[in-house]
N, C-alpha and C positions, 0 to 999 in steps of 0.2 A: 474526409479531409487528414490528411495524413501529416503528423506533429514529428521534427524530429528536434533533437537536441540533440550536442555536442558538447562534453564535459572534458577536459583536457584537466592533466593535473592528478588524476587518480589513479595510475601505474602503480605507488606504491602501495596505496590501499588494497589493492588487488591482487598485489603480493602478499601482503600481509591475512589479505581472506584466505590466500591459496595455502600458506604454510597454519594457518589454523586446521583449513581442513584435512593438510595431509598428517598434522601433530594430533587431533582428536579427533576426525572423522568428518565427513561433510555434512553431516546432519549439524553437527554446531555452526558450521558456515553457512547454512541456508539457513539454522535459527538466527543468528545475526542478521543475515539481510531481512529476513522477517518483520524482525523490529526493528529496523532502523525505516525500511521500506514503509512500515504502518505509523510509526512517527513523524514520518515525510508529509503522509497524505491525511491527517488527521485535521490539521488546520483548512483543506481544503474540501475535506468534509464539511466544517464547522460551516466556512461560507457557504455553500452550497445549502444547505439545514436555514441556513441566515435568508436565503434568496428565495427556498422554494416556497411556492403558495402554499398557504394555510387555511384548513377550511374548521373554525371551532368546534361543527357539529359532530368531527369524528373523534373527539377529546383524546387525540396523544396517539391514533391507529394512521397515521395519514402519510403520506409524500416526505414531508420533513424525517419521519421516523426511521423512515424506510431506507434512508442515505447511511452505508455502512462503508468501514475499512476493514478488508479482508485477503484472504490469501484461496479462496475458493466460490465459484456461481453459483446460483441455483440452477435446476434441471435443462431451466428456459433459456437463461442465456450462455451455459456450455452450448449447445445445442445452437446458438445464433453466435457463438465467439469465431472468429476467424481461427480457422485450422491450419495456417500459415504461416503463425507465430513463430514457429521452430521451437528448441527444447529450450527455456529457460531456464536457470538455476533456480532461480525465485520470480513468481510473478505475485503481485499485490497489486489487488483492485482498491478502485474506491467508486460510491455510486450507488444507483437506489435499485432495489429489487422488485420494485412496485412496475407491473410492466406499463401504468399510466403516466409514470415519468416520464417514457419517449414521445407521451402522445401532449402532456404538457412542456417538455422541452424545442419541440419540434413545431407544434399543433398539430391540427388536423383541417380539413374541409371546412368542417362549420366553427371553429375554436382557433383562434391565434395562435402561435405562440408564446411563450412565458417562460423564459431560458433563465434555469438557474445553475445547471452546470457547468455549459460551456465559460459563463463569467467566473465560477468558484475555479474553475482551472485557468482562466487568464491571470486572476488577482495571486494562485499560488504557486505558477507552477515553476517560478524562475528559485520561491523561495523551497520548495521540497526537493529540489535538487541542492540546494544550500545545505539544507538540514541532514538529505544522503552524506554531503561531500562531511561537514564538521561534527556529525555525529556516527560514521562509520569508522575512525581510528578509536576512539574512545570506547566504543559497544565492541570489537575485537579484544582489545584491550582487558577490559572487563570480565568477557566469556571465557579468554585463556588465564585468567586469576582464578575462575570461579571453578570451570574444569581442574585445573593444578590442583588446588585447595580439597576440591574435592576427593579427589585421585591418592591426595597425600591421607588425607583422614581413613580412605578405606585402606591402603597400605598401614597405614598404623592399628587399625581394627585386628586386622587379618593378621599382621605380623607378628 
């Protein structure tokens, strides 16, 4: 199932991000997007952790502990990832790196599903978009200020 989200009003933020990238380099823009994306997905990850089944015998090395937010997939996940996603500037993932998570989420022939990821998504998708909308502008400004200070200090040391 594919979920489509449409957000209006981010044109100014996109322009500011483009200006940051053109002034300070593409890496600065990517770093901003990674930080904001990770921040936006943290509440969803927390909800997924709270809903994931817990086995006390595993002493923390279980499905709950495997739910992470990041920009990279492990080798197995990369092989399964869709190749037609296109070239995004930045992609941030939230999920489990435990193969048992898929069986837990969707069930098997002998084990019914115990969904934890979909309910976490449903409960937090709108909030994640709101976090991106609210945090992107300030993060662009903070990054531009930080880089400008760094450049000024470097110029003062050199000059």
